C-alpha positions as CSV (number, residue, x, y, z in Angstrom):
1,M,133.9,57.7,162.5
2,A,133.6,61.3,161.3
3,M,136.6,62.6,159.4
4,K,138.2,65.8,160.8
5,Y,141.0,66.9,158.4
6,I,140.9,67.8,154.7
7,E,143.6,65.2,153.9
8,E,141.1,62.5,155.0
9,Y,138.8,63.6,152.2
10,R,141.6,63.0,149.7
11,D,142.7,59.6,151.0
12,A,143.7,57.3,148.1
13,D,142.7,54.1,149.8
14,L,139.3,55.4,150.7
15,A,138.8,56.7,147.2
16,R,139.7,53.3,145.7
17,D,137.2,51.6,148.1
18,L,134.4,53.9,147.1
19,T,135.2,53.4,143.5
20,K,135.0,49.6,143.9
21,R,131.7,50.0,145.6
22,I,130.4,52.2,142.8
23,H,131.4,49.6,140.2
24,R,129.9,46.8,142.3
25,V,126.5,48.5,142.9
26,S,126.0,50.3,139.6
27,K,123.7,48.3,137.2
28,K,121.4,50.8,135.6
29,K,122.5,53.5,133.2
30,L,122.2,56.8,135.0
31,R,122.6,60.4,134.2
32,L,123.7,62.4,137.3
33,M,124.0,66.2,137.2
34,E,126.5,68.1,139.3
35,V,124.7,71.4,139.6
36,C,127.7,73.5,140.8
37,G,130.5,74.7,138.6
38,T,133.0,74.1,141.4
39,H,132.0,70.4,141.5
40,T,132.6,70.3,137.7
41,M,136.1,71.6,138.1
42,S,136.8,69.3,141.1
43,I,135.5,66.2,139.2
44,F,137.9,67.0,136.3
45,R,140.8,68.0,138.5
46,H,140.7,64.7,140.4
47,G,140.0,62.5,137.4
48,I,136.7,61.2,138.8
49,R,135.0,60.7,135.4
50,S,137.8,58.3,134.4
51,V,137.2,55.9,137.3
52,L,133.4,55.6,137.0
53,P,131.7,52.7,135.3
54,D,130.3,53.1,131.8
55,T,126.8,53.1,133.3
56,I,127.3,56.5,134.9
57,T,127.2,59.7,132.9
58,L,128.0,63.0,134.7
59,L,126.3,66.1,133.4
60,S,127.3,69.7,134.2
61,G,124.4,71.8,135.3
62,P,123.4,75.5,135.5
63,G,125.5,76.2,138.6
64,C,128.0,78.6,137.1
65,P,126.7,82.2,137.8
66,V,128.6,83.8,134.9
67,C,127.5,81.0,132.5
68,V,123.8,81.4,133.2
69,T,123.8,85.2,133.0
70,A,121.6,86.2,130.1
71,Q,123.0,87.9,127.0
72,K,121.0,91.1,127.7
73,D,122.6,91.4,131.1
74,I,126.1,91.1,129.6
75,D,125.1,93.8,127.1
76,A,123.9,96.0,130.0
77,F,127.3,95.7,131.7
78,V,129.0,96.7,128.4
79,E,126.7,99.7,128.0
80,F,127.5,100.9,131.5
81,A,131.2,100.9,130.6
82,K,130.5,103.2,127.6
83,L,128.9,105.8,129.8
84,K,130.9,108.9,130.7
85,D,132.2,109.2,134.3
86,V,131.1,105.7,135.2
87,I,133.3,103.2,136.9
88,V,132.2,99.6,136.3
89,T,133.3,97.1,139.0
90,T,133.0,93.4,138.3
91,F,134.3,90.0,139.2
92,G,137.1,88.8,136.9
93,D,135.3,86.1,134.9
94,L,132.9,88.6,133.5
95,I,135.6,90.7,131.8
96,K,136.0,88.3,128.8
97,V,132.3,87.2,128.3
98,P,131.3,88.5,124.9
99,G,128.2,90.6,124.6
100,S,126.3,91.2,121.4
101,T,128.8,93.7,120.1
102,S,131.6,94.0,122.7
103,S,132.8,92.9,126.1
104,L,133.9,94.6,129.3
105,G,137.5,93.6,128.4
106,K,137.3,95.3,125.0
107,E,135.7,98.4,126.5
108,K,138.5,98.5,129.1
109,A,141.1,98.2,126.4
110,E,139.5,101.2,124.6
111,G,139.7,103.4,127.7
112,A,136.6,102.6,129.7
113,D,137.1,102.5,133.5
114,V,136.4,98.9,134.2
115,R,137.9,97.5,137.5
116,I,138.1,93.9,138.7
117,V,137.1,93.5,142.4
118,Y,137.1,90.6,144.7
119,S,133.9,91.6,146.5
120,I,131.3,94.3,146.5
121,F,133.1,95.8,149.5
122,D,135.9,96.8,147.1
123,A,133.3,98.5,144.9
124,V,132.0,100.4,147.9
125,H,135.5,101.6,148.7
126,I,136.0,102.7,145.1
127,A,132.7,104.7,145.3
128,R,133.8,106.3,148.5
129,E,137.1,107.4,147.0
130,N,135.6,108.6,143.7
131,Q,132.5,110.6,144.6
132,D,132.8,112.7,141.4
133,K,132.0,109.5,139.4
134,E,129.2,106.9,139.4
135,V,130.3,103.4,140.4
136,V,128.2,100.4,139.2
137,F,128.7,96.9,140.6
138,C,127.8,94.0,138.3
139,G,125.8,91.8,140.6
140,V,126.2,88.2,139.4
141,G,125.9,85.3,141.7
142,F,123.8,82.7,143.6
143,E,122.8,82.5,147.2
144,T,126.4,82.4,148.3
145,T,127.1,85.9,146.9
146,I,123.7,87.7,147.3
147,P,124.0,88.3,151.1
148,T,127.4,90.1,150.6
149,I,125.8,92.2,147.9
150,A,123.0,93.1,150.2
151,A,125.6,94.0,152.9
152,G,127.3,96.2,150.3
153,V,124.0,98.1,149.6
154,L,123.6,98.7,153.3
155,M,127.2,100.0,153.5
156,G,126.3,102.4,150.7
157,I,123.3,103.7,152.7
158,E,125.4,104.0,155.8
159,G,128.1,106.0,153.9
160,N,125.5,108.1,152.1
161,L,127.1,107.0,148.8
162,K,124.7,108.5,146.2
163,N,127.2,107.6,143.4
164,F,127.0,103.8,144.1
165,S,124.6,101.4,142.5
166,V,124.2,97.7,141.8
167,Y,122.9,95.9,138.7
168,S,121.3,92.8,140.0
169,A,121.5,89.7,137.8
170,N,121.5,87.5,140.9
171,K,119.7,84.1,140.8
172,L,118.4,81.4,143.1
173,T,119.3,77.7,142.6
174,P,116.2,75.7,143.5
175,P,113.9,77.2,140.9
176,A,116.4,76.3,138.2
177,L,116.4,72.6,139.3
178,A,112.6,72.7,139.0
179,A,112.8,74.3,135.5
180,L,115.2,71.6,134.4
181,M,112.8,68.9,135.5
182,E,110.1,70.5,133.4
183,T,112.2,70.9,130.3
184,K,111.4,68.5,127.4
185,G,114.4,66.3,126.6
186,V,116.2,66.8,129.9
187,E,116.9,63.4,131.5
188,I,118.3,63.5,135.0
189,D,118.4,60.6,137.4
190,G,119.9,62.5,140.3
191,F,121.3,65.8,141.5
192,I,124.7,66.4,143.2
193,L,123.6,69.6,145.0
194,P,125.9,72.5,145.4
195,G,127.9,72.7,148.7
196,H,128.6,76.5,148.8
197,V,125.1,77.5,148.0
198,S,123.7,75.0,150.5
199,V,125.8,76.5,153.3
200,I,123.6,79.5,153.0
201,T,120.2,78.0,152.0
202,G,120.3,74.8,154.1
203,T,118.9,71.6,152.8
204,H,115.3,72.7,153.5
205,A,115.6,74.9,150.4
206,Y,115.4,71.8,148.2
207,C,112.5,70.1,149.9
208,G,109.9,71.6,147.5
209,T,111.7,70.4,144.4
210,F,112.5,67.0,145.8
211,E,108.9,66.4,147.0
212,K,107.4,67.4,143.6
213,Y,109.8,65.4,141.4
214,D,110.9,62.7,143.8
215,I,114.4,62.7,142.4
216,P,117.5,61.4,144.2
217,S,119.4,64.5,145.6
218,V,122.6,64.7,147.6
219,V,124.3,67.8,149.0
220,S,128.0,67.3,148.5
221,G,131.4,68.8,149.4
222,F,134.1,69.3,146.9
223,E,136.9,66.9,147.8
224,P,137.2,63.5,145.9
225,I,135.8,61.5,148.8
226,D,132.8,63.9,149.0
227,I,132.0,63.5,145.4
228,L,132.5,59.8,145.1
229,K,130.4,59.3,148.2
230,A,127.6,61.5,146.7
231,I,127.7,59.5,143.5
232,L,127.5,56.2,145.4
233,I,124.5,57.4,147.4
234,L,122.7,58.5,144.2
235,I,123.4,55.1,142.5
236,E,122.1,53.2,145.6
237,Q,119.0,55.3,145.7
238,N,118.3,54.6,142.0
239,E,119.1,50.9,142.2
240,E,116.9,50.5,145.3
241,G,114.1,52.7,144.0
242,R,114.2,54.8,147.1
243,P,114.9,58.5,146.3
244,A,115.8,60.8,149.1
245,L,117.2,64.2,149.9
246,V,120.5,63.6,151.7
247,N,122.9,66.0,153.3
248,A,126.4,64.4,152.8
249,Y,128.2,67.7,153.6
250,E,127.2,67.9,157.3
251,R,130.5,69.5,158.3
252,A,129.4,72.7,156.5
253,V,125.7,72.5,155.7
254,S,122.7,72.4,158.1
255,D,119.0,72.0,157.4
256,E,118.4,75.7,158.2
257,G,121.5,77.1,156.5
258,N,123.0,80.5,157.5
259,V,120.0,82.3,159.1
260,K,121.8,85.6,159.4
261,A,123.0,85.6,155.8
262,K,119.5,84.8,154.6
263,A,118.0,87.5,156.7
264,I,120.2,90.3,155.3
265,M,119.6,88.9,151.8
266,N,115.8,89.1,152.3
267,Q,116.1,92.5,153.9
268,V,117.5,94.1,150.8
269,F,116.3,91.9,148.0
270,E,112.9,90.4,146.9
271,L,112.0,87.6,144.5
272,C,111.6,88.5,140.8
273,H,111.5,86.8,137.5
274,A,114.9,86.2,135.9
275,T,116.2,85.1,132.5
276,W,118.7,82.3,132.5
277,R,121.0,81.6,129.5
278,G,119.7,78.6,127.6
279,I,116.7,78.0,129.9
280,G,114.8,81.3,129.5
281,E,112.7,83.1,132.0
282,I,112.1,81.3,135.3
283,P,109.5,82.9,137.5
284,F,110.7,84.1,140.9
285,S,114.2,82.8,140.4
286,G,115.9,86.2,140.6
287,M,116.6,88.7,143.4
288,G,115.8,92.3,142.7
289,L,116.3,95.3,145.1
290,K,113.2,96.1,147.2
291,K,111.5,99.4,146.6
292,E,113.1,101.1,149.6
293,Y,116.5,100.3,148.2
294,Q,115.9,101.2,144.5
295,A,118.0,104.3,144.8
296,F,120.9,101.8,144.5
297,D,119.3,100.0,141.5
298,A,121.6,100.7,138.5
299,A,119.1,99.5,136.0
300,L,116.6,102.1,137.2
301,K,119.2,104.8,137.8
302,F,120.5,104.6,134.2
303,N,117.3,103.4,132.6
304,M,119.1,100.2,131.5
305,N,116.3,98.0,130.3
306,L,117.7,96.2,127.3
307,P,115.7,93.7,125.2
308,D,116.3,90.0,125.1
309,V,118.8,89.0,122.4
310,L,119.8,85.8,120.8
311,E,122.9,83.9,122.0
312,P,125.9,83.8,119.7
313,K,125.2,81.8,116.5
314,G,126.3,78.2,116.9
315,C,127.0,78.5,120.6
316,E,125.6,75.6,122.6
317,C,126.3,76.9,126.0
318,G,122.6,77.0,127.0
319,K,122.1,73.4,126.0
320,I,125.2,72.4,127.8
321,L,124.0,74.1,131.0
322,M,120.8,72.0,130.8
323,G,122.6,68.7,130.3
324,L,121.2,68.4,126.7
325,K,124.7,68.5,125.1
326,T,128.3,68.2,126.1
327,P,131.0,70.7,125.0
328,E,132.3,68.3,122.4
329,Q,128.9,68.3,120.7
330,C,129.2,72.0,120.1
331,G,130.5,72.8,116.6
332,L,132.5,75.8,117.9
333,Y,134.3,74.0,120.7
334,K,138.1,74.0,120.3
335,K,137.6,75.6,116.9
336,K,136.3,79.1,117.0
337,C,135.7,78.9,120.7
338,T,138.8,78.6,122.9
339,P,139.8,80.2,126.2
340,M,141.7,82.8,124.2
341,T,138.8,83.5,121.8
342,P,135.7,82.5,123.7
343,I,132.3,82.7,122.1
344,G,130.2,81.8,125.1
345,P,130.6,82.2,128.9
346,C,130.9,78.4,129.4
347,M,134.4,78.8,127.9
348,V,135.2,81.9,129.9
349,S,134.3,81.2,133.5
350,S,136.7,79.3,135.8
351,E,133.6,77.2,136.7
352,G,132.4,76.8,133.1
353,S,131.9,73.3,131.7
354,C,133.6,74.1,128.4
355,A,136.6,75.6,130.2
356,A,136.8,72.4,132.3
357,F,136.6,70.1,129.3
358,Y,139.2,72.2,127.4
359,K,141.6,72.2,130.3
360,Y,141.4,68.6,131.5
361,S,140.0,66.4,128.7
């Protein structure tokens, strides 16, 4: 019988039953990656790691948009904040992410006009109310966020806001999964696919990656029962040698996804190459503004084309995002790198693996 209410996905008896089944079925040593940062936090919050058998290792993947943002993009955000008569609008997590020489938070403390917004629509409102200044929105997100950013650009056109622009560091999830599978040293036996992203993309978005690499993959929700069920399915697929792409989040995700959201995203944006922290450049994994919308491209408007730069010395955030290391294997973790003094974005973001380990382990 299908469950209807959120409490049912937190039922302790059902969780115990699923945990017993996991222990009973699991024989092989498996490395399973939860791609989404929200899954990482949920896994820690509900103590799921502690109830799994020793055969199962959970890896945190590149599903935190702030964490995978390249250092050069963080530097660009900081440079915008240094410009005269420019208001930088950003999501809260980006404020503390260190760039090469500064951060948005430091620039704000020194007088820069940096404002935290909850959506791009707030940034559009700020531009409308401050037409004597330029307003730049720091566009960082996956498929869940990109359609709203596209809608914000269309609002800018409708309102004839010539002082509004977007720096797009947006990225797509499926190309990153393929890049992981091609990376030497990466060992993944199954993916827990992101729920929020899949609401937009639909399960069909992962077909290419699954068909090429034949890796067990399950779209999951974020409640304890959702995650335990996804882990059980991945274990069963590995034990039986029958990999499949499974939608275990049918109450929110369809095969086609949100057709209207994808349409508006593809109206405004087009595929481009993108640099991912730790992974490097992944072809056609980013979304840049189409030519007809480039008047709203902050990178072009301010000639903000910064070079690639090295990540902070000693920071293992990139390797953690690829499942090559855990936070405890980073020499800076809990020493120089803490939530109060972060070195890398994995310790800053509310969805970051290092932040989750620090808070819950």
